[in-house]
C-alpha positions, 0 to 999 in steps of 0.5 A: 387566520394568522395572515388575516390578523397580521393584515388587520393589525397592519391596517390598524397601525396605518390608520393610527399613523395617519391620524397622528398628523405630521408635526413638520407639516403642521409647523409650516401651515401654522406659520402661514395661517395661525401665527398672526393671532396665536404666535408661531408656537401657539404660546403668544396670542396677540389678543387676550381673546385668542387662546394659547394652543401650545400643549393643548390635547391634539384630539381637542384641537383637531375637533375644534378646527373641524367644528369651526369648519362645520359651523358647530363653533361660532367665530367668524375669523376661525370659520374663515381660516378653517374653511380653507383647511383639509382634514390632513391640514387639521391633523397636522396643525393639531399635532404641531400645537400639541407638541409645543411646550406650554406654561399652562400646565405641568410638563412631563 
């Protein structure tokens, strides 16, 4: 029974680590895909209709990207970009932008 619990705990932690995303991979992907409209760190959108992504909740960003890809959110530009992203890319991008400082809210 102890061995089963140890294996179950290891699998749960492995899943959590994967879901967290890779910040450095997200930074690299953001420079290729997102920076033109949202700024390199997601703090300086090039147009008022482009949101600030820096400091946003990671799970929210990941869901938004998945929703653009699935057509649940409607924006032709974002749908086109999201269509090229893998689930891992979305996790990594969400991790990168969530890790950035933002002036939108209090930083702890």
